All heavy atoms as a GROMACS GRO file, in nm:
protein
  615
    1MET      N    1   0.440  -0.447  -0.882
    1MET     CA    2   0.351  -0.536  -0.810
    1MET      C    3   0.435  -0.628  -0.721
    1MET      O    4   0.537  -0.679  -0.763
    1MET     CB    5   0.269  -0.618  -0.909
    1MET     CG    6   0.194  -0.728  -0.842
    1MET     SD    7   0.081  -0.827  -0.942
    1MET     CE    8   0.152  -0.836  -1.100
    2ILE      N    9   0.391  -0.645  -0.599
    2ILE     CA   10   0.459  -0.733  -0.505
    2ILE      C   11   0.406  -0.875  -0.527
    2ILE      O   12   0.286  -0.898  -0.526
    2ILE     CB   13   0.435  -0.688  -0.360
    2ILE    CG1   14   0.499  -0.550  -0.339
    2ILE    CG2   15   0.490  -0.790  -0.261
    2ILE    CD1   16   0.471  -0.488  -0.206
    3ARG      N   17   0.497  -0.967  -0.547
    3ARG     CA   18   0.457  -1.106  -0.573
    3ARG      C   19   0.455  -1.190  -0.446
    3ARG      O   20   0.378  -1.284  -0.435
    3ARG     CB   21   0.548  -1.169  -0.676
    3ARG     CG   22   0.543  -1.096  -0.808
    3ARG     CD   23   0.595  -1.180  -0.920
    3ARG     NE   24   0.608  -1.105  -1.044
    3ARG     CZ   25   0.508  -1.073  -1.123
    3ARG    NH1   26   0.388  -1.107  -1.092
    3ARG    NH2   27   0.529  -1.005  -1.234
    4ASP      N   28   0.541  -1.158  -0.350
    4ASP     CA   29   0.550  -1.237  -0.227
    4ASP      C   30   0.572  -1.144  -0.109
    4ASP      O   31   0.685  -1.106  -0.081
    4ASP     CB   32   0.663  -1.339  -0.240
    4ASP     CG   33   0.678  -1.425  -0.115
    4ASP    OD1   34   0.589  -1.421  -0.027
    4ASP    OD2   35   0.778  -1.498  -0.106
    5SER      N   36   0.466  -1.109  -0.041
    5SER     CA   37   0.477  -1.014   0.070
    5SER      C   38   0.542  -1.074   0.194
    5SER      O   39   0.574  -1.002   0.287
    5SER     CB   40   0.340  -0.956   0.104
    5SER     OG   41   0.253  -1.057   0.147
    6SER      N   42   0.563  -1.205   0.195
    6SER     CA   43   0.622  -1.268   0.313
    6SER      C   44   0.767  -1.225   0.334
    6SER      O   45   0.822  -1.241   0.442
    6SER     CB   46   0.614  -1.421   0.303
    6SER     OG   47   0.698  -1.469   0.199
    7THR      N   48   0.831  -1.170   0.232
    7THR     CA   49   0.970  -1.126   0.246
    7THR      C   50   0.982  -0.981   0.291
    7THR      O   51   1.091  -0.934   0.318
    7THR     CB   52   1.044  -1.140   0.110
    7THR    OG1   53   0.980  -1.056   0.014
    7THR    CG2   54   1.044  -1.284   0.062
    8LEU      N   55   0.870  -0.910   0.299
    8LEU     CA   56   0.872  -0.770   0.340
    8LEU      C   57   0.888  -0.758   0.491
    8LEU      O   58   0.847  -0.846   0.566
    8LEU     CB   59   0.742  -0.701   0.298
    8LEU     CG   60   0.710  -0.701   0.149
    8LEU    CD1   61   0.575  -0.635   0.125
    8LEU    CD2   62   0.820  -0.632   0.070
    9GLN      N   63   0.945  -0.646   0.534
    9GLN     CA   64   0.965  -0.622   0.677
    9GLN      C   65   0.893  -0.495   0.719
    9GLN      O   66   0.885  -0.398   0.643
    9GLN     CB   67   1.114  -0.608   0.708
    9GLN     CG   68   1.192  -0.734   0.678
    9GLN     CD   69   1.338  -0.716   0.711
    9GLN    OE1   70   1.378  -0.627   0.785
    9GLN    NE2   71   1.420  -0.804   0.657
   10LYS      N   72   0.843  -0.496   0.840
   10LYS     CA   73   0.778  -0.378   0.896
   10LYS      C   74   0.876  -0.261   0.889
   10LYS      O   75   0.994  -0.275   0.917
   10LYS     CB   76   0.737  -0.406   1.041
   10LYS     CG   77   0.656  -0.297   1.103
   10LYS     CD   78   0.609  -0.336   1.241
   10LYS     CE   79   0.529  -0.224   1.302
   10LYS     NZ   80   0.487  -0.256   1.438
   11GLY      N   81   0.824  -0.146   0.846
   11GLY     CA   82   0.908  -0.028   0.831
   11GLY      C   83   0.963  -0.011   0.692
   11GLY      O   84   1.016   0.095   0.658
   12GLN      N   85   0.950  -0.112   0.609
   12GLN     CA   86   0.999  -0.106   0.471
   12GLN      C   87   0.918  -0.005   0.391
   12GLN      O   88   0.797   0.008   0.410
   12GLN     CB   89   0.990  -0.244   0.406
   12GLN     CG   90   1.052  -0.250   0.269
   12GLN     CD   91   1.065  -0.394   0.221
   12GLN    OE1   92   1.054  -0.490   0.297
   12GLN    NE2   93   1.090  -0.408   0.092
   13LEU      N   94   0.984   0.067   0.302
   13LEU     CA   95   0.916   0.164   0.218
   13LEU      C   96   0.868   0.097   0.090
   13LEU      O   97   0.941   0.018   0.029
   13LEU     CB   98   1.010   0.281   0.186
   13LEU     CG   99   1.056   0.363   0.307
   13LEU    CD1  100   1.149   0.474   0.261
   13LEU    CD2  101   0.939   0.417   0.385
   14LEU      N  102   0.747   0.130   0.051
   14LEU     CA  103   0.684   0.074  -0.069
   14LEU      C  104   0.626   0.189  -0.151
   14LEU      O  105   0.604   0.298  -0.100
   14LEU     CB  106   0.572  -0.023  -0.030
   14LEU     CG  107   0.612  -0.139   0.060
   14LEU    CD1  108   0.488  -0.211   0.110
   14LEU    CD2  109   0.705  -0.234  -0.011
   15ARG      N  110   0.601   0.162  -0.278
   15ARG     CA  111   0.541   0.262  -0.366
   15ARG      C  112   0.398   0.218  -0.401
   15ARG      O  113   0.376   0.105  -0.443
   15ARG     CB  114   0.622   0.276  -0.494
   15ARG     CG  115   0.560   0.373  -0.595
   15ARG     CD  116   0.640   0.381  -0.723
   15ARG     NE  117   0.779   0.412  -0.700
   15ARG     CZ  118   0.829   0.534  -0.678
   15ARG    NH1  119   0.748   0.637  -0.677
   15ARG    NH2  120   0.957   0.552  -0.658
   16VAL      N  121   0.303   0.309  -0.386
   16VAL     CA  122   0.165   0.282  -0.427
   16VAL      C  123   0.157   0.302  -0.578
   16VAL      O  124   0.199   0.407  -0.630
   16VAL     CB  125   0.065   0.377  -0.357
   16VAL    CG1  126  -0.077   0.350  -0.406
   16VAL    CG2  127   0.072   0.360  -0.206
   17GLU      N  128   0.105   0.203  -0.649
   17GLU     CA  129   0.085   0.212  -0.793
   17GLU      C  130  -0.050   0.279  -0.817
   17GLU      O  131  -0.154   0.215  -0.810
   17GLU     CB  132   0.092   0.073  -0.856
   17GLU     CG  133   0.225   0.004  -0.837
   17GLU     CD  134   0.341   0.078  -0.900
   17GLU    OE1  135   0.320   0.152  -1.000
   17GLU    OE2  136   0.454   0.066  -0.849
   18ILE      N  137  -0.046   0.408  -0.845
   18ILE     CA  138  -0.168   0.489  -0.852
   18ILE      C  139  -0.267   0.435  -0.956
   18ILE      O  140  -0.388   0.441  -0.936
   18ILE     CB  141  -0.134   0.638  -0.878
   18ILE    CG1  142  -0.253   0.728  -0.849
   18ILE    CG2  143  -0.081   0.659  -1.018
   18ILE    CD1  144  -0.277   0.754  -0.705
   19ASN      N  145  -0.219   0.381  -1.065
   19ASN     CA  146  -0.310   0.328  -1.168
   19ASN      C  147  -0.389   0.207  -1.121
   19ASN      O  148  -0.495   0.178  -1.174
   19ASN     CB  149  -0.233   0.294  -1.296
   19ASN     CG  150  -0.185   0.417  -1.368
   19ASN    OD1  151  -0.244   0.524  -1.356
   19ASN    ND2  152  -0.076   0.404  -1.440
   20GLU      N  153  -0.338   0.138  -1.019
   20GLU     CA  154  -0.407   0.021  -0.964
   20GLU      C  155  -0.514   0.058  -0.862
   20GLU      O  156  -0.600  -0.023  -0.832
   20GLU     CB  157  -0.306  -0.075  -0.901
   20GLU     CG  158  -0.205  -0.134  -0.997
   20GLU     CD  159  -0.268  -0.234  -1.092
   20GLU    OE1  160  -0.368  -0.299  -1.055
   20GLU    OE2  161  -0.217  -0.246  -1.204
   21VAL      N  162  -0.507   0.178  -0.806
   21VAL     CA  163  -0.598   0.214  -0.697
   21VAL      C  164  -0.693   0.328  -0.729
   21VAL      O  165  -0.786   0.356  -0.652
   21VAL     CB  166  -0.521   0.249  -0.568
   21VAL    CG1  167  -0.439   0.132  -0.519
   21VAL    CG2  168  -0.432   0.371  -0.587
   22LYS      N  169  -0.674   0.395  -0.841
   22LYS     CA  170  -0.750   0.518  -0.867
   22LYS      C  171  -0.901   0.495  -0.878
   22LYS      O  172  -0.978   0.588  -0.858
   22LYS     CB  173  -0.698   0.589  -0.991
   22LYS     CG  174  -0.712   0.512  -1.118
   22LYS     CD  175  -0.649   0.589  -1.232
   22LYS     CE  176  -0.656   0.507  -1.359
   22LYS     NZ  177  -0.587   0.574  -1.467
   23ASP      N  178  -0.944   0.373  -0.904
   23ASP     CA  179  -1.087   0.346  -0.916
   23ASP      C  180  -1.154   0.311  -0.783
   23ASP      O  181  -1.277   0.307  -0.776
   23ASP     CB  182  -1.111   0.231  -1.014
   23ASP     CG  183  -1.071   0.267  -1.156
   23ASP    OD1  184  -1.066   0.388  -1.187
   23ASP    OD2  185  -1.043   0.176  -1.233
   24ARG      N  186  -1.078   0.286  -0.678
   24ARG     CA  187  -1.139   0.240  -0.554
   24ARG      C  188  -1.117   0.331  -0.433
   24ARG      O  189  -1.176   0.309  -0.329
   24ARG     CB  190  -1.095   0.098  -0.521
   24ARG     CG  191  -0.956   0.084  -0.463
   24ARG     CD  192  -0.936  -0.057  -0.404
   24ARG     NE  193  -0.810  -0.072  -0.336
   24ARG     CZ  194  -0.789  -0.049  -0.208
   24ARG    NH1  195  -0.887  -0.007  -0.132
   24ARG    NH2  196  -0.670  -0.066  -0.154
   25LEU      N  197  -1.034   0.432  -0.447
   25LEU     CA  198  -1.004   0.518  -0.332
   25LEU      C  199  -1.075   0.653  -0.341
   25LEU      O  200  -1.095   0.706  -0.450
   25LEU     CB  201  -0.854   0.541  -0.322
   25LEU     CG  202  -0.769   0.420  -0.286
   25LEU    CD1  203  -0.622   0.460  -0.284
   25LEU    CD2  204  -0.809   0.359  -0.155
   26PRO      N  205  -1.108   0.711  -0.226
   26PRO     CA  206  -1.166   0.845  -0.225
   26PRO      C  207  -1.064   0.948  -0.278
   26PRO      O  208  -0.943   0.928  -0.268
   26PRO     CB  209  -1.195   0.872  -0.078
   26PRO     CG  210  -1.176   0.744  -0.006
   26PRO     CD  211  -1.097   0.654  -0.093
   27GLN      N  212  -1.115   1.055  -0.330
   27GLN     CA  213  -1.031   1.158  -0.393
   27GLN      C  214  -0.925   1.213  -0.299
   27GLN      O  215  -0.812   1.236  -0.340
   27GLN     CB  216  -1.121   1.271  -0.446
   27GLN     CG  217  -1.049   1.366  -0.538
   27GLN     CD  218  -0.998   1.300  -0.665
   27GLN    OE1  219  -1.061   1.211  -0.718
   27GLN    NE2  220  -0.883   1.344  -0.713
   28ASN      N  221  -0.959   1.234  -0.172
   28ASN     CA  222  -0.860   1.292  -0.079
   28ASN      C  223  -0.740   1.201  -0.058
   28ASN      O  224  -0.627   1.248  -0.048
   28ASN     CB  225  -0.926   1.331   0.054
   28ASN     CG  226  -0.981   1.211   0.129
   28ASN    OD1  227  -1.031   1.115   0.070
   28ASN    ND2  228  -0.973   1.218   0.261
   29ILE      N  229  -0.762   1.071  -0.055
   29ILE     CA  230  -0.650   0.978  -0.040
   29ILE      C  231  -0.569   0.971  -0.168
   29ILE      O  232  -0.446   0.968  -0.165
   29ILE     CB  233  -0.700   0.837   0.002
   29ILE    CG1  234  -0.763   0.846   0.142
   29ILE    CG2  235  -0.586   0.736   0.000
   29ILE    CD1  236  -0.827   0.718   0.190
   30LEU      N  237  -0.636   0.972  -0.283
   30LEU     CA  238  -0.565   0.974  -0.411
   30LEU      C  239  -0.475   1.097  -0.422
   30LEU      O  240  -0.362   1.087  -0.470
   30LEU     CB  241  -0.663   0.971  -0.527
   30LEU     CG  242  -0.729   0.837  -0.556
   30LEU    CD1  243  -0.835   0.854  -0.664
   30LEU    CD2  244  -0.627   0.733  -0.597
   31GLU      N  245  -0.525   1.212  -0.379
   31GLU     CA  246  -0.444   1.335  -0.384
   31GLU      C  247  -0.318   1.319  -0.299
   31GLU      O  248  -0.210   1.359  -0.340
   31GLU     CB  249  -0.526   1.454  -0.334
   31GLU     CG  250  -0.643   1.491  -0.422
   31GLU     CD  251  -0.601   1.546  -0.557
   31GLU    OE1  252  -0.497   1.611  -0.565
   31GLU    OE2  253  -0.675   1.523  -0.654
   32GLU      N  254  -0.333   1.263  -0.180
   32GLU     CA  255  -0.218   1.242  -0.092
   32GLU      C  256  -0.117   1.147  -0.156
   32GLU      O  257   0.004   1.171  -0.152
   32GLU     CB  258  -0.265   1.187   0.043
   32GLU     CG  259  -0.157   1.174   0.146
   32GLU     CD  260  -0.096   1.308   0.185
   32GLU    OE1  261  -0.167   1.410   0.189
   32GLU    OE2  262   0.025   1.311   0.213
   33ILE      N  263  -0.164   1.041  -0.217
   33ILE     CA  264  -0.076   0.944  -0.282
   33ILE      C  265  -0.007   1.006  -0.404
   33ILE      O  266   0.111   0.979  -0.429
   33ILE     CB  267  -0.153   0.816  -0.319
   33ILE    CG1  268  -0.193   0.742  -0.190
   33ILE    CG2  269  -0.070   0.724  -0.408
   33ILE    CD1  270  -0.291   0.629  -0.211
   34ARG      N  271  -0.079   1.086  -0.479
   34ARG     CA  272  -0.017   1.154  -0.594
   34ARG      C  273   0.097   1.245  -0.549
   34ARG      O  274   0.200   1.254  -0.615
   34ARG     CB  275  -0.121   1.234  -0.671
   34ARG     CG  276  -0.206   1.148  -0.760
   34ARG     CD  277  -0.294   1.232  -0.854
   34ARG     NE  278  -0.372   1.144  -0.938
   34ARG     CZ  279  -0.501   1.120  -0.924
   34ARG    NH1  280  -0.568   1.178  -0.826
   34ARG    NH2  281  -0.564   1.038  -1.004
   35LYS      N  282   0.079   1.312  -0.436
   35LYS     CA  283   0.184   1.400  -0.382
   35LYS      C  284   0.305   1.319  -0.336
   35LYS      O  285   0.418   1.361  -0.355
   35LYS     CB  286   0.131   1.483  -0.265
   35LYS     CG  287   0.040   1.596  -0.305
   35LYS     CD  288   0.013   1.690  -0.190
   35LYS     CE  289  -0.080   1.626  -0.090
   35LYS     NZ  290  -0.123   1.717   0.017
   36GLN      N  291   0.277   1.206  -0.271
   36GLN     CA  292   0.385   1.124  -0.215
   36GLN      C  293   0.344   0.976  -0.222
   36GLN      O  294   0.275   0.926  -0.132
   36GLN     CB  295   0.413   1.166  -0.071
   36GLN     CG  296   0.521   1.087  -0.002
   36GLN     CD  297   0.650   1.079  -0.078
   36GLN    OE1  298   0.672   0.988  -0.155
   36GLN    NE2  299   0.738   1.175  -0.056
   37PRO      N  300   0.386   0.906  -0.328
   37PRO     CA  301   0.345   0.766  -0.345
   37PRO      C  302   0.423   0.667  -0.259
   37PRO      O  303   0.392   0.548  -0.258
   37PRO     CB  304   0.370   0.741  -0.494
   37PRO     CG  305   0.480   0.835  -0.530
   37PRO     CD  306   0.457   0.957  -0.444
   38ILE      N  307   0.524   0.716  -0.186
   38ILE     CA  308   0.604   0.627  -0.102
   38ILE      C  309   0.538   0.615   0.035
   38ILE      O  310   0.509   0.716   0.099
   38ILE     CB  311   0.748   0.679  -0.087
   38ILE    CG1  312   0.812   0.706  -0.224
   38ILE    CG2  313   0.832   0.581  -0.005
   38ILE    CD1  314   0.814   0.589  -0.318
   39VAL      N  315   0.515   0.491   0.079
   39VAL     CA  316   0.448   0.464   0.206
   39VAL      C  317   0.531   0.367   0.289
   39VAL      O  318   0.618   0.299   0.236
   39VAL     CB  319   0.306   0.407   0.182
   39VAL    CG1  320   0.217   0.508   0.111
   39VAL    CG2  321   0.312   0.277   0.102
   40GLU      N  322   0.501   0.358   0.418
   40GLU     CA  323   0.574   0.271   0.509
   40GLU      C  324   0.485   0.153   0.549
   40GLU      O  325   0.372   0.170   0.593
   40GLU     CB  326   0.613   0.348   0.635
   40GLU     CG  327   0.685   0.264   0.737
   40GLU     CD  328   0.711   0.339   0.866
   40GLU    OE1  329   0.691   0.463   0.871
   40GLU    OE2  330   0.750   0.273   0.963
   41LEU      N  331   0.538   0.032   0.536
   41LEU     CA  332   0.466  -0.088   0.576
   41LEU      C  333   0.457  -0.094   0.729
   41LEU      O  334   0.558  -0.085   0.798
   41LEU     CB  335   0.536  -0.213   0.523
   41LEU     CG  336   0.474  -0.347   0.560
   41LEU    CD1  337   0.336  -0.362   0.496
   41LEU    CD2  338   0.565  -0.461   0.520
   42VAL      N  339   0.334  -0.109   0.779
   42VAL     CA  340   0.316  -0.119   0.925
   42VAL      C  341   0.254  -0.252   0.967
   42VAL      O  342   0.252  -0.283   1.086
   42VAL     CB  343   0.234   0.000   0.982
   42VAL    CG1  344   0.308   0.131   0.962
   42VAL    CG2  345   0.096   0.007   0.923
   43GLY      N  346   0.203  -0.330   0.872
   43GLY     CA  347   0.145  -0.458   0.911
   43GLY      C  348   0.070  -0.524   0.796
   43GLY      O  349   0.078  -0.483   0.680
   44TYR      N  350  -0.004  -0.629   0.833
   44TYR     CA  351  -0.080  -0.708   0.737
   44TYR      C  352  -0.225  -0.717   0.781
   44TYR      O  353  -0.256  -0.702   0.898
   44TYR     CB  354  -0.022  -0.850   0.726
   44TYR     CG  355   0.117  -0.853   0.671
   44TYR    CD1  356   0.227  -0.845   0.756
   44TYR    CD2  357   0.140  -0.865   0.536
   44TYR    CE1  358   0.356  -0.848   0.706
   44TYR    CE2  359   0.269  -0.868   0.484
   44TYR     CZ  360   0.376  -0.860   0.570
   44TYR     OH  361   0.503  -0.862   0.520
   45LYS      N  362  -0.312  -0.747   0.686
   45LYS     CA  363  -0.455  -0.759   0.715
   45LYS      C  364  -0.509  -0.872   0.627
   45LYS      O  365  -0.483  -0.874   0.507
   45LYS     CB  366  -0.524  -0.627   0.681
   45LYS     CG  367  -0.674  -0.632   0.683
   45LYS     CD  368  -0.731  -0.499   0.634
   45LYS     CE  369  -0.880  -0.507   0.625
   45LYS     NZ  370  -0.948  -0.413   0.708
   46MET      N  371  -0.587  -0.962   0.686
   46MET     CA  372  -0.654  -1.065   0.606
   46MET      C  373  -0.774  -0.999   0.542
   46MET      O  374  -0.860  -0.947   0.610
   46MET     CB  375  -0.697  -1.182   0.694
   46MET     CG  376  -0.766  -1.293   0.618
   46MET     SD  377  -0.666  -1.373   0.493
   46MET     CE  378  -0.564  -1.478   0.592
   47VAL      N  379  -0.778  -0.997   0.408
   47VAL     CA  380  -0.886  -0.926   0.339
   47VAL      C  381  -0.991  -1.020   0.283
   47VAL      O  382  -1.102  -0.978   0.254
   47VAL     CB  383  -0.832  -0.834   0.228
   47VAL    CG1  384  -0.754  -0.720   0.291
   47VAL    CG2  385  -0.748  -0.908   0.128
   48ASP      N  386  -0.958  -1.143   0.263
   48ASP     CA  387  -1.057  -1.246   0.229
   48ASP      C  388  -0.997  -1.379   0.268
   48ASP      O  389  -0.893  -1.383   0.332
   48ASP     CB  390  -1.101  -1.239   0.082
   48ASP     CG  391  -0.990  -1.270  -0.017
   48ASP    OD1  392  -0.892  -1.335   0.019
   48ASP    OD2  393  -1.003  -1.228  -0.133
   49GLY      N  394  -1.057  -1.486   0.232
   49GLY     CA  395  -1.013  -1.617   0.279
   49GLY      C  396  -0.873  -1.658   0.238
   49GLY      O  397  -0.814  -1.745   0.301
   50ASN      N  398  -0.817  -1.597   0.134
   50ASN     CA  399  -0.686  -1.644   0.088
   50ASN      C  400  -0.593  -1.533   0.043
   50ASN      O  401  -0.494  -1.558  -0.023
   50ASN     CB  402  -0.704  -1.742  -0.028
   50ASN     CG  403  -0.773  -1.678  -0.147
   50ASN    OD1  404  -0.804  -1.561  -0.145
   50ASN    ND2  405  -0.797  -1.756  -0.250
   51GLU      N  406  -0.621  -1.410   0.077
   51GLU     CA  407  -0.536  -1.300   0.034
   51GLU      C  408  -0.510  -1.203   0.148
   51GLU      O  409  -0.598  -1.176   0.228
   51GLU     CB  410  -0.601  -1.227  -0.083
   51GLU     CG  411  -0.509  -1.132  -0.153
   51GLU     CD  412  -0.568  -1.080  -0.283
   51GLU    OE1  413  -0.681  -1.113  -0.319
   51GLU    OE2  414  -0.498  -1.002  -0.348
   52PHE      N  415  -0.388  -1.151   0.153
   52PHE     CA  416  -0.350  -1.053   0.254
   52PHE      C  417  -0.351  -0.914   0.195
   52PHE      O  418  -0.322  -0.895   0.078
   52PHE     CB  419  -0.208  -1.080   0.307
   52PHE     CG  420  -0.199  -1.196   0.399
   52PHE    CD1  421  -0.157  -1.319   0.353
   52PHE    CD2  422  -0.235  -1.182   0.532
   52PHE    CE1  423  -0.148  -1.427   0.439
   52PHE    CE2  424  -0.227  -1.290   0.618
   52PHE     CZ  425  -0.184  -1.412   0.571
   53GLY      N  426  -0.384  -0.818   0.278
   53GLY     CA  427  -0.365  -0.679   0.243
   53GLY      C  428  -0.245  -0.629   0.321
   53GLY      O  429  -0.210  -0.682   0.426
   54LEU      N  430  -0.180  -0.528   0.267
   54LEU     CA  431  -0.066  -0.468   0.335
   54LEU      C  432  -0.110  -0.336   0.396
   54LEU      O  433  -0.163  -0.249   0.327
   54LEU     CB  434   0.048  -0.445   0.236
   54LEU     CG  435   0.096  -0.572   0.165
   54LEU    CD1  436   0.195  -0.538   0.056
   54LEU    CD2  437   0.158  -0.668   0.263
   55VAL      N  438  -0.092  -0.323   0.525
   55VAL     CA  439  -0.131  -0.202   0.598
   55VAL      C  440  -0.012  -0.107   0.595
   55VAL      O  441   0.100  -0.145   0.632
   55VAL     CB  442  -0.171  -0.235   0.743
   55VAL    CG1  443  -0.211  -0.109   0.818
   55VAL    CG2  444  -0.284  -0.338   0.745
   56VAL      N  445  -0.037   0.014   0.548
   56VAL     CA  446   0.072   0.111   0.532
   56VAL      C  447   0.034   0.245   0.594
   56VAL      O  448  -0.082   0.275   0.615
   56VAL     CB  449   0.107   0.132   0.383
   56VAL    CG1  450   0.152   0.002   0.318
   56VAL    CG2  451  -0.008   0.193   0.306
   57LYS      N  452   0.138   0.324   0.621
   57LYS     CA  453   0.119   0.459   0.672
   57LYS      C  454   0.154   0.555   0.559
   57LYS      O  455   0.265   0.550   0.504
   57LYS     CB  456   0.207   0.486   0.794
   57LYS     CG  457   0.188   0.623   0.853
   57LYS     CD  458   0.248   0.640   0.990
   57LYS     CE  459   0.398   0.625   0.988
   57LYS     NZ  460   0.460   0.661   1.115
   58LEU      N  461   0.059   0.640   0.525
   58LEU     CA  462   0.081   0.741   0.422
   58LEU      C  463   0.168   0.853   0.478
   58LEU      O  464   0.189   0.865   0.599
   58LEU     CB  465  -0.052   0.798   0.374
   58LEU     CG  466  -0.154   0.698   0.317
   58LEU    CD1  467  -0.282   0.771   0.278
   58LEU    CD2  468  -0.097   0.621   0.201
   59ASN      N  469   0.217   0.937   0.391
   59ASN     CA  470   0.304   1.048   0.429
   59ASN      C  471   0.238   1.141   0.532
   59ASN      O  472   0.305   1.197   0.617
   59ASN     CB  473   0.343   1.127   0.304
   59ASN     CG  474   0.455   1.224   0.329
   59ASN    OD1  475   0.555   1.189   0.390
   59ASN    ND2  476   0.438   1.346   0.283
   60ASN      N  477   0.105   1.155   0.526
   60ASN     CA  478   0.035   1.243   0.620
   60ASN      C  479   0.004   1.174   0.753
   60ASN      O  480  -0.063   1.229   0.838
   60ASN     CB  481  -0.094   1.297   0.558
   60ASN     CG  482  -0.198   1.190   0.532
   60ASN    OD1  483  -0.176   1.072   0.558
   60ASN    ND2  484  -0.312   1.231   0.479
   61GLY      N  485   0.050   1.049   0.770
   61GLY     CA  486   0.030   0.975   0.893
   61GLY      C  487  -0.093   0.886   0.894
   61GLY      O  488  -0.112   0.806   0.986
   62GLU      N  489  -0.178   0.899   0.794
   62GLU     CA  490  -0.300   0.818   0.785
   62GLU      C  491  -0.264   0.672   0.754
   62GLU      O  492  -0.174   0.643   0.677
   62GLU     CB  493  -0.389   0.873   0.675
   62GLU     CG  494  -0.523   0.804   0.665
   62GLU     CD  495  -0.614   0.869   0.562
   62GLU    OE1  496  -0.599   0.989   0.535
   62GLU    OE2  497  -0.700   0.798   0.510
   63ILE      N  498  -0.339   0.581   0.816
   63ILE     CA  499  -0.319   0.437   0.794
   63ILE      C  500  -0.424   0.388   0.694
   63ILE      O  501  -0.541   0.422   0.704
   63ILE     CB  502  -0.333   0.358   0.927
   63ILE    CG1  503  -0.234   0.410   1.031
   63ILE    CG2  504  -0.318   0.209   0.903
   63ILE    CD1  505  -0.089   0.388   0.998
   64ASN      N  506  -0.378   0.308   0.597
   64ASN     CA  507  -0.466   0.252   0.496
   64ASN      C  508  -0.410   0.116   0.456
   64ASN      O  509  -0.300   0.082   0.495
   64ASN     CB  510  -0.473   0.344   0.374
   64ASN     CG  511  -0.606   0.340   0.303
   64ASN    OD1  512  -0.664   0.233   0.288
   64ASN    ND2  513  -0.653   0.455   0.258
   65TRP      N  514  -0.486   0.039   0.381
   65TRP     CA  515  -0.435  -0.091   0.336
   65TRP      C  516  -0.453  -0.104   0.186
   65TRP      O  517  -0.540  -0.041   0.126
   65TRP     CB  518  -0.499  -0.208   0.411
   65TRP     CG  519  -0.644  -0.229   0.378
   65TRP    CD1  520  -0.752  -0.173   0.440
   65TRP    CD2  521  -0.697  -0.311   0.273
   65TRP    NE1  522  -0.868  -0.214   0.379
   65TRP    CE2  523  -0.837  -0.299   0.277
   65TRP    CE3  524  -0.640  -0.393   0.176
   65TRP    CZ2  525  -0.920  -0.367   0.189
   65TRP    CZ3  526  -0.722  -0.460   0.088
   65TRP    CH2  527  -0.860  -0.448   0.095
   66PHE      N  528  -0.368  -0.189   0.127
   66PHE     CA  529  -0.368  -0.211  -0.016
   66PHE      C  530  -0.344  -0.359  -0.045
   66PHE      O  531  -0.281  -0.429   0.035
   66PHE     CB  532  -0.258  -0.130  -0.085
   66PHE     CG  533  -0.277   0.018  -0.071
   66PHE    CD1  534  -0.222   0.087   0.035
   66PHE    CD2  535  -0.352   0.088  -0.164
   66PHE    CE1  536  -0.241   0.223   0.049
   66PHE    CE2  537  -0.372   0.225  -0.150
   66PHE     CZ  538  -0.316   0.292  -0.044
   67PHE      N  539  -0.392  -0.406  -0.158
   67PHE     CA  540  -0.359  -0.540  -0.205
   67PHE      C  541  -0.214  -0.540  -0.252
   67PHE      O  542  -0.159  -0.436  -0.290
   67PHE     CB  543  -0.450  -0.580  -0.322
   67PHE     CG  544  -0.593  -0.603  -0.282
   67PHE    CD1  545  -0.691  -0.511  -0.315
   67PHE    CD2  546  -0.629  -0.718  -0.213
   67PHE    CE1  547  -0.824  -0.532  -0.279
   67PHE    CE2  548  -0.762  -0.741  -0.177
   67PHE     CZ  549  -0.858  -0.647  -0.210
   68GLU      N  550  -0.152  -0.659  -0.253
   68GLU     CA  551  -0.013  -0.672  -0.298
   68GLU      C  552   0.006  -0.614  -0.439
   68GLU      O  553   0.106  -0.550  -0.467
   68GLU     CB  554   0.031  -0.817  -0.297
   68GLU     CG  555   0.042  -0.876  -0.158
   68GLU     CD  556   0.070  -1.025  -0.160
   68GLU    OE1  557   0.013  -1.096  -0.246
   68GLU    OE2  558   0.150  -1.069  -0.077
   69LYS      N  559  -0.091  -0.638  -0.526
   69LYS     CA  560  -0.076  -0.591  -0.666
   69LYS      C  561  -0.082  -0.439  -0.679
   69LYS      O  562  -0.048  -0.384  -0.784
   69LYS     CB  563  -0.184  -0.654  -0.753
   69LYS     CG  564  -0.324  -0.602  -0.725
   69LYS     CD  565  -0.426  -0.662  -0.815
   69LYS     CE  566  -0.563  -0.600  -0.786
   69LYS     NZ  567  -0.664  -0.648  -0.875
   70GLU      N  568  -0.120  -0.370  -0.574
   70GLU     CA  569  -0.132  -0.225  -0.576
   70GLU      C  570  -0.006  -0.154  -0.525
   70GLU      O  571   0.001  -0.031  -0.527
   70GLU     CB  572  -0.253  -0.180  -0.495
   70GLU     CG  573  -0.384  -0.232  -0.552
   70GLU     CD  574  -0.503  -0.210  -0.463
   70GLU    OE1  575  -0.488  -0.196  -0.339
   70GLU    OE2  576  -0.615  -0.205  -0.519
   71LEU      N  577   0.092  -0.232  -0.482
   71LEU     CA  578   0.216  -0.177  -0.426
   71LEU      C  579   0.336  -0.239  -0.497
   71LEU      O  580   0.326  -0.348  -0.552
   71LEU     CB  581   0.225  -0.208  -0.276
   71LEU     CG  582   0.116  -0.150  -0.188
   71LEU    CD1  583   0.120  -0.214  -0.050
   71LEU    CD2  584   0.130   0.001  -0.177
   72SER      N  585   0.448  -0.170  -0.491
   72SER     CA  586   0.572  -0.227  -0.542
   72SER      C  587   0.686  -0.194  -0.446
   72SER      O  588   0.680  -0.095  -0.372
   72SER     CB  589   0.604  -0.176  -0.683
   72SER     OG  590   0.617  -0.036  -0.684
   73GLU      N  591   0.786  -0.278  -0.448
   73GLU     CA  592   0.903  -0.257  -0.362
   73GLU      C  593   0.990  -0.149  -0.423
   73GLU      O  594   1.001  -0.136  -0.544
   73GLU     CB  595   0.984  -0.385  -0.348
   73GLU     CG  596   0.915  -0.490  -0.263
   73GLU     CD  597   1.004  -0.609  -0.239
   73GLU    OE1  598   1.103  -0.596  -0.162
   73GLU    OE2  599   0.977  -0.715  -0.298
   74ILE      N  600   1.055  -0.073  -0.337
   74ILE     CA  601   1.152   0.027  -0.380
   74ILE      C  602   1.289  -0.039  -0.373
   74ILE      O  603   1.328  -0.090  -0.268
   74ILE     CB  604   1.147   0.151  -0.290
   74ILE    CG1  605   1.009   0.214  -0.301
   74ILE    CG2  606   1.256   0.250  -0.328
   74ILE    CD1  607   0.988   0.327  -0.204
   75MET      N  608   1.358  -0.037  -0.482
   75MET     CA  609   1.490  -0.102  -0.487
   75MET      C  610   1.601  -0.004  -0.458
   75MET      O  611   1.599   0.107  -0.480
   75MET     CB  612   1.514  -0.166  -0.624
   75MET     CG  613   1.415  -0.272  -0.656
   75MET     SD  614   1.430  -0.405  -0.537
   75MET     CE  615   1.284  -0.497  -0.573
   0.00000   0.00000   0.00000
């Protein structure tokens, strides 16, 4: 889980935590993430009044967003 997304940089690789997203994503996106859970950060999105979403590019080129708790940094 990412605790502070302000330190992340565009282009940084992140890992989607499949257990955090399996209840909210369509099956086709889950399949893609299961094949390749590493994604590239492309930006940020305001998702409600006080929380940011992280916009990422999946391995197949599709753009999607996730909450900070649904991603982790690759060390």
